[in-house]
C-alpha positions in Angstrom: -30.4 -27.0 -39.2 -32.4 -29.8 -39.9 -35.3 -30.8 -37.4 -33.3 -33.6 -36.1 -30.4 -31.6 -35.2 -32.4 -29.0 -33.6 -34.5 -31.9 -31.6 -30.9 -33.3 -30.6 -29.8 -29.7 -29.4 -32.9 -28.9 -27.6 -32.5 -32.4 -25.4 -28.7 -31.6 -25.1 -30.2 -27.9 -23.4 -32.8 -29.4 -21.3 -30.1 -32.2 -19.8 -27.9 -29.2 -19.1 -30.2 -27.4 -17.3 -32.0 -29.9 -15.7 -27.8 -30.8 -14.4 -27.6 -27.1 -13.4 -30.5 -27.2 -11.5 -29.8 -30.5 -9.4 -26.4 -28.6 -8.6 -28.1 -25.5 -7.4 -31.0 -26.7 -5.8 -30.5 -27.0 -1.7 -30.4 -30.5 -0.2 -30.7 -29.8 3.3 -32.4 -26.7 5.2 -30.8 -25.8 8.6 -32.0 -23.6 11.4 -29.7 -22.7 13.8 -31.5 -22.7 17.5 -28.0 -21.4 19.0 -24.7 -20.5 17.3 -22.4 -19.4 20.2 -19.7 -20.9 22.1 -20.6 -19.0 25.3 -21.6 -17.4 27.6 -25.2 -16.8 26.6 -27.3 -19.5 27.8 -30.1 -18.7 25.4 -27.7 -19.0 22.5 -25.4 -22.1 22.4 -24.5 -24.9 20.2 -27.5 -26.2 18.5 -28.5 -27.0 14.5 -32.0 -28.3 13.1 -31.1 -30.0 9.9 -33.7 -31.4 7.7 -33.9 -32.7 4.2 -35.5 -29.7 2.1 -39.2 -29.4 1.9 -39.5 -31.7 4.9 -40.3 -31.2 8.7 -38.0 -34.1 9.7 -35.0 -32.4 11.4 -32.4 -34.1 13.5 -30.5 -31.9 16.1 -26.9 -31.4 15.8 -25.9 -30.5 19.4 -29.0 -29.5 21.9 -27.0 -26.4 24.0 -30.1 -24.5 23.5 -33.2 -25.7 22.2 -36.6 -23.6 23.6 -34.8 -20.0 23.3 -34.0 -21.1 19.7 -37.3 -22.3 18.7 -39.0 -19.0 19.9 -36.4 -16.9 18.1 -37.3 -19.0 14.7 -41.1 -18.3 15.3 -40.4 -14.8 15.8 -38.6 -15.0 12.4 -41.8 -16.8 10.8 -39.6 -19.8 10.0 -42.0 -22.0 12.0 -45.8 -21.2 11.9 -46.3 -23.5 14.7 -46.2 -23.5 18.6 -43.1 -24.1 20.2 -43.9 -27.4 21.9 -45.1 -28.3 18.3 -41.9 -28.0 16.8 -39.7 -29.4 20.2 -42.2 -32.7 19.9 -43.1 -33.3 16.6 -40.6 -31.6 14.0 -37.0 -32.7 16.0 -37.2 -36.4 15.3 -33.8 -37.0 17.5 -30.3 -35.7 18.6 -27.0 -35.7 17.4 -24.4 -35.2 20.2 -20.9 -34.8 19.3 -19.7 -34.3 23.1 -21.2 -33.9 26.8 -20.2 -30.4 27.6 -23.1 -28.2 29.0 -22.7 -25.8 26.3 -23.8 -28.6 23.6 -26.4 -30.3 26.0 -28.0 -28.3 28.4 -31.1 -27.6 26.2 -31.6 -31.2 25.7 -31.7 -31.8 29.8 -33.6 -28.9 30.4 -36.4 -29.8 28.1 -36.4 -33.3 28.3 -39.6 -33.2 30.6 -41.7 -31.5 27.9 -40.3 -33.6 24.9 -41.6 -36.6 23.0 -40.2 -40.0 22.6 -37.5 -40.0 20.2 -33.5 -41.1 19.8 -30.4 -39.6 21.1 -27.2 -40.4 19.1 -23.8 -40.1 20.8 -20.8 -42.0 20.8 -20.0 -44.4 23.3 -17.6 -42.2 25.6 -20.2 -39.5 25.1 -23.1 -41.8 25.9 -21.7 -42.8 29.1 -21.0 -39.2 30.1 -24.5 -38.2 29.8 -25.9 -41.1 31.3 -23.3 -41.0 34.5 -23.4 -37.4 35.3 -26.6 -35.8 33.8 -29.5 -38.3 33.1 -28.3 -40.4 36.1 -31.8 -40.1 38.2 -29.8 -37.6 40.7 -28.4 -35.0 38.9 -31.6 -34.9 36.8 -34.0 -37.9 36.2 -33.1 -40.5 33.3 -35.1 -39.5 30.7 -33.7 -42.7 28.8 -34.1 -46.4 28.4 -30.1 -46.9 30.0 -28.0 -45.7 32.9 -28.1 -45.4 36.5 -31.5 -45.3 38.4 -35.1 -45.6 36.8 -35.9 -45.2 33.2 -38.5 -43.2 32.0 -37.7 -43.9 28.6 -38.6 -40.4 26.8 -35.6 -41.1 25.0 -33.8 -43.9 23.3 -30.1 -44.0 23.8 -28.4 -45.1 20.8 -24.9 -45.6 20.9 -23.2 -45.0 17.3 -20.2 -46.9 16.2 -17.6 -44.9 14.5 -17.5 -45.1 10.9 -20.7 -47.2 10.4 -23.6 -45.4 8.7 -26.7 -45.3 10.9 -30.4 -44.7 9.8 -31.8 -41.6 11.5 -35.2 -42.6 12.9 -38.3 -41.0 11.3 -36.4 -39.4 8.6 -34.5 -40.5 5.2 -31.1 -39.6 6.5 -28.2 -41.2 7.7 -25.0 -40.6 9.6 -21.7 -41.6 9.9 -19.3 -40.6 13.1 -15.7 -39.6 13.0 -13.6 -39.0 16.2 -12.3 -35.7 16.8 -10.0 -34.3 19.6 -11.3 -32.0 22.4 -8.2 -31.2 24.2 -6.3 -34.6 23.6 -7.0 -37.5 25.0 -10.6 -35.8 25.5 -13.3 -36.6 22.4 -15.6 -35.1 20.2 -17.5 -36.2 17.1 -17.8 -35.2 13.5 -21.4 -36.4 12.1 -21.7 -37.0 8.3 -25.1 -36.7 7.4 -26.4 -38.1 3.8 -29.7 -37.2 2.2 -29.9 -39.3 -0.8 -26.7 -38.9 -2.5 -26.1 -35.5 -1.1 -24.0 -34.8 2.2 -23.4 -32.3 5.0 -20.5 -32.6 7.5 -21.0 -31.2 11.3 -18.2 -31.2 13.4 -18.2 -30.6 17.3 -15.5 -29.0 19.1 -12.3 -29.7 18.0 -8.7 -28.4 18.1 -6.3 -29.1 14.9 -4.1 -31.5 14.6 -0.9 -29.8 15.2 -1.8 -28.5 18.8 -3.8 -31.9 19.7 -1.2 -34.0 18.4 -3.2 -36.4 16.6 -4.3 -37.5 13.1 -8.5 -37.0 13.7 -8.8 -34.4 11.3 -6.2 -35.8 8.4 -8.5 -39.0 8.5 -11.6 -37.2 8.5 -10.5 -35.0 5.6 -9.5 -38.4 3.7 -13.1 -39.8 4.2 -14.8 -36.8 2.9 -12.4 -35.5 -0.1 -14.1 -37.8 -2.5 -17.1 -36.3 -1.8 -16.1 -32.6 -2.4 -14.4 -34.1 -5.5 -17.8 -35.4 -6.9 -19.9 -32.3 -5.5 -21.8 -34.4 -3.0 -20.8 -32.5 -0.2 -22.7 -29.4 0.1 -21.2 -27.5 3.1 -19.2 -28.0 6.6 -20.1 -26.6 10.1 -16.7 -26.3 11.6 -16.2 -24.1 14.9 -13.7 -20.9 15.0 -13.5 -20.1 18.8 -10.9 -17.8 19.3 -9.1 -15.2 17.2 -5.3 -16.0 16.1 -3.9 -13.8 18.8 -5.1 -16.7 21.5 -2.1 -18.9 22.5 -2.0 -22.3 22.0 -2.1 -23.5 25.6 -5.3 -21.3 26.2 -7.2 -22.7 23.1 -8.5 -25.5 25.1 -9.3 -27.7 22.3 -10.9 -25.4 19.6 -9.2 -23.7 16.5 -8.5 -20.2 15.4 -8.6 -18.7 11.9 -4.9 -19.9 11.2 -5.5 -23.2 12.5 -9.0 -23.5 9.8 -7.3 -22.3 7.5 -4.2 -24.9 7.6 -6.7 -27.7 8.2 -8.6 -26.6 4.8 -5.7 -26.2 2.9 -4.8 -29.7 3.9 -8.3 -31.1 2.7 -7.8 -29.2 -0.5 -4.6 -31.3 -1.1 -6.6 -34.2 -0.6 -9.7 -33.4 -2.7 -7.9 -31.4 -5.4 -7.0 -28.1 -6.5 -9.6 -25.6 -6.5 -11.9 -27.7 -5.3 -12.9 -25.7 -2.6 -13.3 -22.7 -4.4 -17.5 -21.6 -3.6 -17.3 -24.6 -1.3 -19.9 -23.2 2.0 -17.8 -23.0 5.3 -20.5 -22.7 8.3 -18.6 -21.0 11.2 -19.9 -22.4 14.5 -19.1 -21.7 18.1 -18.0 -18.3 17.8 -16.9 -17.0 21.6 -17.8 -13.5 22.7 -16.9 -11.0 23.3 -18.1 -9.0 20.3 -14.9 -7.8 19.5 -13.2 -11.3 19.3 -16.1 -12.4 16.9 -15.3 -9.2 14.7 -12.1 -10.2 14.7 -12.3 -13.6 13.8 -14.5 -12.7 11.0 -11.8 -10.0 9.7 -8.9 -12.8 10.2 -11.0 -15.3 8.1 -11.6 -13.0 5.4 -8.2 -11.7 5.0 -6.9 -15.1 5.1 -9.2 -16.5 2.9 -6.9 -17.8 -0.2 -9.4 -20.8 -1.1 -12.2 -19.0 -2.6 -14.4 -20.5 0.2 -17.7 -18.9 1.1 -18.2 -18.1 4.9 -21.3 -18.4 6.3 -22.0 -16.8 9.9 -25.4 -18.3 11.1 -27.7 -16.5 13.1 -29.8 -17.6 15.5 -33.5 -18.6 14.5 -32.6 -17.5 10.7 -33.2 -20.2 8.1 -30.4 -21.1 5.8 -29.8 -23.9 2.9 -27.1 -25.9 1.6 
């Protein structure tokens, strides 16, 4: 082989290796502060998300904050005080809906927090202002709503489908409507870092049960990102095992309904496009026997080659 050919082959191999490393290197780091859908108030839905190798976290929902940070410190994820993580590392909150298991940590910790932005859709923000930060149920730590405004938080309303910069981070967010016991709403957040994405869904029922097209529309929006390998993972809830009757799902998913929805997504993104794709399973509801049954059912029904991830409170993971 001539020197020129060797040089060309070498350049080719270097390019292939660089491309492979780009695919393998994580784009996001996640620290779960709370992972369950009840009943432990110390472990309710809240996930810190930041670009890799930064401390610029956004908090996806805020059911549990302080206890989750303490658990992360115990696990050596953070090497600073609980107060420093709360005040300096968390740059803001994305709230999917105003149920207490998704906002109680934000409310309770607000007196100790620093100035930052709370992001939510219009209906969710109105509920938080009218029912929680209303200067009666709780002091109004925001800059809108009833009563005296402490202005600790800037309340920023998200317009559906509009890309919005997340203050003090390099990330942006785009929100999508979900149905959580139709006509009540929840939100999905598509977070972008450079050209990579993560999708986080708040509580949601399936389109079939909710009689809506919200998940169908969401899948259509993200399918191109799966095809291009830009979407690094999806956070999505499974609250009950398959044995739960539809009338008692209360706007949540079972393994059956999750797999139905993911099959609908694969039809849009292409055959085998979800093979090895990461699904972070959230909002598992106790008792423990139900949680174990959900995991078993997902394993047995996984005909798409998905990689199911079950986050643990205070243990770091990457996407």
